[in-house]
TIPA-923166 format. One record per atom (N, C-alpha, C): residue number from 1; x, y, z; residue in three letters; atom name. Coordinates in steps of 0.02 Angstrom, whole numbers, m for minus. Layout:
// TIPA-923166
+------+--------+--------+--------+------+------+
| resi |      x |      y |      z | resn | name |
+------+--------+--------+--------+------+------+
|  NUM |      X |      Y |      Z |  ALA |   CA |
...
+------+--------+--------+--------+------+------+
END
This chain:
// TIPA-923166
+------+--------+--------+--------+------+------+
| resi |      x |      y |      z | resn | name |
+------+--------+--------+--------+------+------+
|    1 |  m4258 |  m1514 |    553 |  UNK |    N |
|    1 |  m4190 |  m1519 |    528 |  UNK |   CA |
|    1 |  m4194 |  m1537 |    453 |  UNK |    C |
|    2 |  m4149 |  m1507 |    414 |  UNK |    N |
|    2 |  m4146 |  m1521 |    343 |  UNK |   CA |
|    2 |  m4074 |  m1520 |    320 |  UNK |    C |
|    3 |  m4063 |  m1531 |    256 |  UNK |    N |
|    3 |  m3995 |  m1529 |    230 |  UNK |   CA |
|    3 |  m3965 |  m1459 |    234 |  UNK |    C |
|    4 |  m4007 |  m1409 |    243 |  UNK |    N |
|    4 |  m3984 |  m1340 |    249 |  UNK |   CA |
|    4 |  m3970 |  m1319 |    321 |  UNK |    C |
|    5 |  m3983 |  m1364 |    368 |  UNK |    N |
|    5 |  m3969 |  m1349 |    439 |  UNK |   CA |
|    5 |  m3894 |  m1339 |    448 |  UNK |    C |
|    6 |  m3876 |  m1283 |    477 |  UNK |    N |
|    6 |  m3805 |  m1265 |    487 |  UNK |   CA |
|    6 |  m3780 |  m1298 |    551 |  UNK |    C |
|    7 |  m3723 |  m1331 |    546 |  UNK |    N |
|    7 |  m3696 |  m1369 |    602 |  UNK |   CA |
|    7 |  m3676 |  m1324 |    660 |  UNK |    C |
|    8 |  m3641 |  m1270 |    646 |  UNK |    N |
|    8 |  m3616 |  m1227 |    700 |  UNK |   CA |
|    8 |  m3670 |  m1178 |    724 |  UNK |    C |
|    9 |  m3702 |  m1144 |    678 |  UNK |    N |
|    9 |  m3750 |  m1092 |    698 |  UNK |   CA |
|    9 |  m3815 |  m1121 |    725 |  UNK |    C |
|   10 |  m3842 |  m1172 |    692 |  UNK |    N |
|   10 |  m3907 |  m1198 |    711 |  UNK |   CA |
|   10 |  m3903 |  m1254 |    764 |  UNK |    C |
|   11 |  m3852 |  m1295 |    760 |  UNK |    N |
|   11 |  m3847 |  m1353 |    805 |  UNK |   CA |
|   11 |  m3798 |  m1342 |    862 |  UNK |    C |
|   12 |  m3763 |  m1286 |    861 |  UNK |    N |
|   12 |  m3717 |  m1271 |    916 |  UNK |   CA |
|   12 |  m3653 |  m1311 |    917 |  UNK |    C |
|   13 |  m3632 |  m1336 |    858 |  UNK |    N |
|   13 |  m3569 |  m1374 |    855 |  UNK |   CA |
|   13 |  m3511 |  m1328 |    871 |  UNK |    C |
|   14 |  m3457 |  m1358 |    896 |  UNK |    N |
|   14 |  m3393 |  m1325 |    900 |  UNK |   CA |
|   14 |  m3344 |  m1370 |    864 |  UNK |    C |
|   15 |  m3280 |  m1352 |    862 |  UNK |    N |
|   15 |  m3232 |  m1392 |    824 |  UNK |   CA |
|   15 |  m3225 |  m1463 |    851 |  UNK |    C |
|   16 |  m3231 |  m1471 |    916 |  UNK |    N |
|   16 |  m3225 |  m1538 |    946 |  UNK |   CA |
|   16 |  m3285 |  m1581 |    925 |  UNK |    C |
|   17 |  m3344 |  m1553 |    927 |  UNK |    N |
|   17 |  m3405 |  m1589 |    908 |  UNK |   CA |
|   17 |  m3401 |  m1610 |    835 |  UNK |    C |
|   18 |  m3377 |  m1565 |    792 |  UNK |    N |
|   18 |  m3371 |  m1580 |    721 |  UNK |   CA |
|   18 |  m3322 |  m1638 |    709 |  UNK |    C |
|   19 |  m3265 |  m1636 |    744 |  UNK |    N |
|   19 |  m3216 |  m1689 |    737 |  UNK |   CA |
|   19 |  m3243 |  m1755 |    763 |  UNK |    C |
|   20 |  m3278 |  m1754 |    819 |  UNK |    N |
|   20 |  m3308 |  m1816 |    846 |  UNK |   CA |
|   20 |  m3359 |  m1845 |    797 |  UNK |    C |
|   21 |  m3400 |  m1802 |    767 |  UNK |    N |
|   21 |  m3449 |  m1825 |    718 |  UNK |   CA |
|   21 |  m3414 |  m1856 |    658 |  UNK |    C |
|   22 |  m3363 |  m1823 |    633 |  UNK |    N |
|   22 |  m3326 |  m1850 |    575 |  UNK |   CA |
|   22 |  m3295 |  m1918 |    591 |  UNK |    C |
|   23 |  m3266 |  m1925 |    650 |  UNK |    N |
|   23 |  m3236 |  m1989 |    669 |  UNK |   CA |
|   23 |  m3290 |  m2043 |    675 |  UNK |    C |
|   24 |  m3347 |  m2026 |    700 |  UNK |    N |
|   24 |  m3402 |  m2074 |    706 |  UNK |   CA |
|   24 |  m3427 |  m2095 |    637 |  UNK |    C |
|   25 |  m3432 |  m2046 |    591 |  UNK |    N |
|   25 |  m3453 |  m2062 |    523 |  UNK |   CA |
|   25 |  m3402 |  m2107 |    488 |  UNK |    C |
|   26 |  m3338 |  m2095 |    500 |  UNK |    N |
|   26 |  m3286 |  m2138 |    472 |  UNK |   CA |
|   26 |  m3295 |  m2210 |    497 |  UNK |    C |
|   27 |  m3306 |  m2218 |    561 |  UNK |    N |
|   27 |  m3315 |  m2285 |    589 |  UNK |   CA |
|   27 |  m3379 |  m2318 |    563 |  UNK |    C |
|   28 |  m3433 |  m2281 |    563 |  UNK |    N |
|   28 |  m3497 |  m2309 |    543 |  UNK |   CA |
|   28 |  m3502 |  m2326 |    469 |  UNK |    C |
|   29 |  m3469 |  m2285 |    427 |  UNK |    N |
|   29 |  m3475 |  m2294 |    355 |  UNK |   CA |
|   29 |  m3412 |  m2321 |    322 |  UNK |    C |
|   30 |  m3360 |  m2333 |    361 |  UNK |    N |
|   30 |  m3301 |  m2366 |    336 |  UNK |   CA |
|   30 |  m3262 |  m2327 |    283 |  UNK |    C |
|   31 |  m3255 |  m2263 |    291 |  UNK |    N |
|   31 |  m3214 |  m2224 |    246 |  UNK |   CA |
|   31 |  m3163 |  m2186 |    286 |  UNK |    C |
|   32 |  m3115 |  m2157 |    251 |  UNK |    N |
|   32 |  m3064 |  m2116 |    285 |  UNK |   CA |
|   32 |  m3068 |  m2046 |    257 |  UNK |    C |
|   33 |  m3077 |  m1997 |    300 |  UNK |    N |
|   33 |  m3078 |  m1927 |    280 |  UNK |   CA |
|   33 |  m3006 |  m1906 |    263 |  UNK |    C |
|   34 |  m2996 |  m1884 |    203 |  UNK |    N |
|   34 |  m2930 |  m1863 |    181 |  UNK |   CA |
|   34 |  m2918 |  m1790 |    202 |  UNK |    C |
|   35 |  m2870 |  m1778 |    246 |  UNK |    N |
|   35 |  m2857 |  m1710 |    269 |  UNK |   CA |
|   35 |  m2840 |  m1661 |    212 |  UNK |    C |
|   36 |  m2815 |  m1688 |    157 |  UNK |    N |
|   36 |  m2798 |  m1646 |     99 |  UNK |   CA |
|   36 |  m2861 |  m1618 |     65 |  UNK |    C |
|   37 |  m2917 |  m1653 |     72 |  UNK |    N |
|   37 |  m2979 |  m1632 |     38 |  UNK |   CA |
|   37 |  m3029 |  m1602 |     86 |  UNK |    C |
|   38 |  m3019 |  m1610 |    150 |  UNK |    N |
|   38 |  m3067 |  m1587 |    200 |  UNK |   CA |
|   38 |  m3057 |  m1512 |    213 |  UNK |    C |
|   39 |  m3113 |  m1475 |    209 |  UNK |    N |
|   39 |  m3110 |  m1403 |    219 |  UNK |   CA |
|   39 |  m3168 |  m1380 |    262 |  UNK |    C |
|   40 |  m3162 |  m1320 |    288 |  UNK |    N |
|   40 |  m3214 |  m1292 |    332 |  UNK |   CA |
|   40 |  m3282 |  m1292 |    298 |  UNK |    C |
|   41 |  m3285 |  m1279 |    233 |  UNK |    N |
|   41 |  m3351 |  m1276 |    200 |  UNK |   CA |
|   41 |  m3387 |  m1342 |    201 |  UNK |    C |
|   42 |  m3352 |  m1397 |    211 |  UNK |    N |
|   42 |  m3385 |  m1462 |    217 |  UNK |   CA |
|   42 |  m3428 |  m1467 |    280 |  UNK |    C |
|   43 |  m3413 |  m1424 |    328 |  UNK |    N |
|   43 |  m3449 |  m1425 |    392 |  UNK |   CA |
|   43 |  m3501 |  m1369 |    398 |  UNK |    C |
|   44 |  m3517 |  m1337 |    343 |  UNK |    N |
|   44 |  m3565 |  m1282 |    346 |  UNK |   CA |
|   44 |  m3636 |  m1306 |    361 |  UNK |    C |
|   45 |  m3658 |  m1358 |    326 |  UNK |    N |
|   45 |  m3726 |  m1383 |    335 |  UNK |   CA |
|   45 |  m3726 |  m1459 |    337 |  UNK |    C |
|   46 |  m3782 |  m1487 |    357 |  UNK |    N |
|   46 |  m3790 |  m1560 |    355 |  UNK |   CA |
|   46 |  m3780 |  m1585 |    284 |  UNK |    C |
|   47 |  m3806 |  m1548 |    236 |  UNK |    N |
|   47 |  m3800 |  m1568 |    166 |  UNK |   CA |
|   47 |  m3729 |  m1567 |    141 |  UNK |    C |
|   48 |  m3690 |  m1515 |    159 |  UNK |    N |
|   48 |  m3621 |  m1512 |    135 |  UNK |   CA |
|   48 |  m3579 |  m1568 |    166 |  UNK |    C |
|   49 |  m3592 |  m1584 |    229 |  UNK |    N |
|   49 |  m3556 |  m1639 |    260 |  UNK |   CA |
|   49 |  m3576 |  m1706 |    230 |  UNK |    C |
|   50 |  m3640 |  m1714 |    217 |  UNK |    N |
|   50 |  m3665 |  m1775 |    185 |  UNK |   CA |
|   50 |  m3632 |  m1785 |    117 |  UNK |    C |
|   51 |  m3629 |  m1732 |     77 |  UNK |    N |
|   51 |  m3598 |  m1736 |     11 |  UNK |   CA |
|   51 |  m3525 |  m1757 |     17 |  UNK |    C |
|   52 |  m3489 |  m1729 |     66 |  UNK |    N |
|   52 |  m3419 |  m1746 |     75 |  UNK |   CA |
|   52 |  m3411 |  m1820 |     94 |  UNK |    C |
|   53 |  m3452 |  m1843 |    141 |  UNK |    N |
|   53 |  m3448 |  m1912 |    164 |  UNK |   CA |
|   53 |  m3463 |  m1960 |    105 |  UNK |    C |
|   54 |  m3514 |  m1946 |     67 |  UNK |    N |
|   54 |  m3531 |  m1988 |     10 |  UNK |   CA |
|   54 |  m3475 |  m1989 |    m42 |  UNK |    C |
|   55 |  m3445 |  m1932 |    m53 |  UNK |    N |
|   55 |  m3389 |  m1928 |   m101 |  UNK |   CA |
|   55 |  m3330 |  m1970 |    m76 |  UNK |    C |
|   56 |  m3313 |  m1963 |    m13 |  UNK |    N |
|   56 |  m3257 |  m2000 |     16 |  UNK |   CA |
|   56 |  m3271 |  m2075 |     20 |  UNK |    C |
|   57 |  m3334 |  m2092 |     29 |  UNK |    N |
|   57 |  m3352 |  m2163 |     34 |  UNK |   CA |
|   57 |  m3359 |  m2195 |    m35 |  UNK |    C |
|   58 |  m3355 |  m2154 |    m87 |  UNK |    N |
|   58 |  m3360 |  m2181 |   m155 |  UNK |   CA |
|   58 |  m3430 |  m2198 |   m176 |  UNK |    C |
|   59 |  m3479 |  m2164 |   m146 |  UNK |    N |
|   59 |  m3549 |  m2178 |   m163 |  UNK |   CA |
|   59 |  m3573 |  m2131 |   m216 |  UNK |    C |
+------+--------+--------+--------+------+------+
END
């Protein structure tokens, strides 16, 4: 697994799995995902989701 691993194609995510992961990340890292900034491309790869989480967490 790497930052280029695709969440849907490689890991078999569906929309429910992606939402559950995002909620877990919000709880674990103490940030709130802003629906105004959240887009499908944030869920393309592990790296794109990581970048979004770090941006939202202010890191």
